[in-house]
N, C-alpha and C positions, 0 to 999 in steps of 0.2 A: 610245670614240666613233668615232675615225678617226685616220688618220695624215696629218700635214700637213707640207707644205713651202711656204714663202711667199717671195715675191720682191718687195721694196718697189720700186715703179715710180714714175717721174716725181717723185722726191723726196717721196713721201708723198701724192700726189694720188689715187692709186688703188693697189690691191695685187692681185696675182695669187696665188690659192691653189690648191694641188693636194691633194686629199683622197682617201684610199682607205677605203671603208667596211669596218668590222670584220666578221669572220665571224659574230659573234653578233648583228648588228644586225637587229631586226625591221623589216618593211616600214613606211616612214614617208614622208609627203610631203616632197619635197626642200626646200620653203620652211621647213617646221618643223624639219627636220634642220639646215639652215644657220642658222636662228635660234638653235637650241640651241647649235650650235657657235660661232656668232659672237653672243654675247649682247648686245654693244654695238651691233648692227645692228638697226634697227627692222623690224617686219614689212613696212612699206611699202617700205623700201629693198630687202629681199630679193625682194619681189613685183616691183618695177620692174626689178631686176637680171635676173630670169627673163624678164620681158616684153621686155627689150632683147636677149635672146639671149646673155646673158653667163654663163649656167649651162650647162655642157656635161657630159654624162654619157656615158662610153665613146665619146667623139668626136662626140656629137650634142647639139645644143641642145635643152633640155627646158623644158616649162612647169612652173609652180609646183606642179601637182598630181601630177607624176611621183613614184612611190614608189621610194625608194632600196632597194637590196637588197645583201646581203653581196658584197664584191668589187668593187662599182661604183667606178669611178675618176671623180672629179668635179673639174672645172676651173671656177673662179669668178673673175670679174673684178669686184671690189668697189670702188666709188668712195669717195673721201674718207674714209679711216680717221679715227676720232675725234681731235679736237684739244682741247688744254686752253685755247688762247687764245680769249678772248672777243672777238668782232668788234664794235667800237664804230662805229656810223654817223658819218661825218664829211662835212661839206659841202666837197668838193674837186672842182674842175672836171675833167671827163673828156670825151673826144671819143667819143661813141657813134655809130657809123656805121650800125648796124642793130639793131632790137629787135622781138621779137614775144612771144607767150605762152610760148615755149620757150627762146629763146636771146637773148643780147645780144652784139654784136660791138663791141669797143672798139679804137680806134687809140691805143695808149699812148704818151705822151710820154716822152722820155728822162729819167732821173733819178727816176722813180717806181718804188718797190718794188711787186711784185705782191701779196704776201701778208705779213701780220704775222709776225714771228719773227726770231730772231738779231739782236736789237738794234733792229729796226724794228717797233715794236709798234703804231704808228698812222701815219696819213698815207699809207697804201697804196692801191692800186687797189681792193682788197677793201673797205676802209673806205668809199671813195667810192661803190662800187656798193651797199653796204648802205644808205647814205643815199639814193641814187637810188631804190632799191626801196621804202624806207620812205616817202619823199616821195610816191610814186605810189600808196601804199596797197596794194601788191601782197601778196597772200597766197600763200605758197609752201609746198610740202611739204618744202622744204629747211630745215635748221636753220642754214645758213650759205650764203655765196655759193659757187656750184658751179663751182670751177676744175677743168679737166681738163688744162691745160698752163700753162706759164709762159714768160716771157722775162726775161733779166737786167735789173737795175735800169737800167743805162745803155743797154740795147738798146731801140730804139723799134719801134713797129709793132703788128700785129694780133693780138688774142686773141679767142677765143670763150668765153663763160661760160654755163653752163646755169642755167635758172630753175626746173626741176622735177627730181625724183629720176629720172624716166624719161629725160629729156633728158640728164642727167648720165651715166647708165649707157650710153645709146646713143652719146654722143660719146666717152666713155672708151674704148669698144671700137675706135673708128676710130683714136684716137691710139695705142692699144696695138698695133693691127694695122698701123700706119703707112700707112693708106689716105687720110689727109688730104693736101691739096695745099698745100705751104708752100715758098716761096722767100724767101731772105734776100739782101739786098744788103750788101756789106762792102767797105771799103777796106783793103788790106793793103800792108805795106811791100815794096818791091822790084818788079821786073819779072817776073811769073810766066811761066815759060818756055812752057808749052803753052796753047793757046787754050781747051782743055777738058781736064778730068782728074778723077781720083778719088783721094781720100786714104783709106787704110784702116789702121787700127791701134787696138788696144784702148785705151780711155780710163779712167783711174782717178786717184785722189788722188795728187799728187806726193809722193814719198817724203821729200823734204826740206822743200819749201815747201807746207804744207798748205792754203794759200789758192789754189793752182793745181791744175789737172788736168794730167796728163801722158799721153803716148802710149807704150804698151808694145807694140812691134811683134812681139815674140816670144810675146805672149799670156800672159806670166807673171802679169800683174796686170790689173785693170780689166775692162771689158766691151767686146765687139765693137762697133766704130763705123765707119761709112762715110759720107764726105762727097763729093758730086759737085759740081764747080764749072765755071763758064764765065766767061771773061774778057769783060767788057763794054767796058772802055776802059783804055788804058795811059797812064801819066804818067811814064815813064822810071824814076822811083824809087818809084812807088806804082802799084797796080793796083786797078781797080774790078772786083769779081767778084760773080757771082750763084751762090748755093749752094743745093743741094737735099740735104736730110738723109735718108739711108736709115735711120738710127737716130737716137735722140733723147737723147744723153748730155749731162750737165752740161758747159757750156762747150765743146761739141763743135767748133764752128767755130773758136773762139779757140785751143783746144789743137791741133787738127789743122794749122792754118796756121802756128802757131809751130813745130810739129814739122818742117815742110818749109822753114823759113827765111823765112817770110813772115808775121810777126806782125801782128795787126790794128793798124791805124793808131791811135795815141794810146790804146792799151790799157794802162793803168798797171799792172794786176795782172800782165800778161805782158810787162812791160818794153818795151811799144810806144810809150811816152810820151817817147821820146828819139829822136835821129836814128839810125836803123838802116841806112838806105841813102841814097846821094847823094854829095855832094862836100864836102870839108873846107874850106869857104870861109865867112867871116863872113856874107856876103850870103845864102847858102843857109840857114845856120843861123837867121838872122833870119826868113827866109821860112817855115821850118817852125814857128818859134815863133808867127808870125802865124796860120798855119793852125790850130795847136793852140788858139789863142784863139777862133777861129771855131767850132771843133769840140772843145769841152772834155770829150770822153768818147770811149769806143771807138766806132769807126765801123761799127756793125752795125744793120741795120734789117729787121724782119720785113715783107717787102714784099707777099706774097700769102698768102691763106688760103682753102682750099676744103674743104668737108665736106658730107656728106649730112644734110639736115635731119631731126631726130628724128620729126616728125609727118608732113610732106608726103612724105618720102623722096626729095625732089628735091635735086640737087646745087646748093649755093650757093657763090659765088666772090666774093672781095673783093680789092681792090688798094689799097694805101696809097701815096700819092705820097712821094717822097723828102723827108724832113724838112728844114727850113730850114738847120740847121747843116751837114748833109752837102752840101746843094746849094751853100751858100756856099763850102765847102771845095773842091768840084769846080770851081767858077768860078775860084777862086784858082789852082788847079793849072793849068787851061787857059790862064789869062793868063800864068802863069809860063813855060809851055812856048812860048807865042807870042813871048815876049820873049827 
């Protein structure tokens, strides 16, 4: 049928396929070719994938009626590979900041898992959205909530979710091509030396602690990752930074900043939940304990989100204000420095 290499992207939210058509292949519409090749993808999914420009043959995006021929090299970005988990609608409060027929933008609270799995089979953002759609009586051509990106459980901030198969494909290409506009706010341990900088280093699973991601500067393991940052405010032993991701690896900001000696503040998984910078005095240690109580999770917030709308093709841009727990921590640090 064809030769395939696949690269799982965004932890299974979409996948990139590279196919080479066999020499004996008879002319066949590309949508039928792909449906035979990917039998678990519906005709509608393949059609909308073509419509979104996500089927490329020999370097050019093609429509669904293109006829494949021997030797064609086909690149396909398919959204949401099949999952076994059944999504159960649950009445859970969520903060929806924008919604239309194609997309919904959510400002996620810290502590909420985005998608069921790995021990969190309910109580997630996806369960909440499924209930929201059901309550509104929405009819969709998606068999599940259309995620194209995620943020960690304890990271707060903005996500966009697709409501149609076409919107899902259209948005997935933007995330795959890194054309979305996203900025993160984070608090990191220590006084970051430069006002602006770039952290580069492959990110992959830690060889000893499988719960962590690690940086491999020599490129021996992991995937290429680049994080740009800018200092917004300094607190002597902690720094407020703004981050722009050139790539989108798992735990990228958390792993990169730990690698340069500035672990995310109160990031338990990366040992940032202890005093890493400062002075060895009981009063200071008590102060840090008090800040941890105000901010009982790693200090990371998805502050902005920009993307091109699937239907209007206009750029949309959203900003999420700093969540209360991070705001309280900032206020505490400012007061500490004043005293």
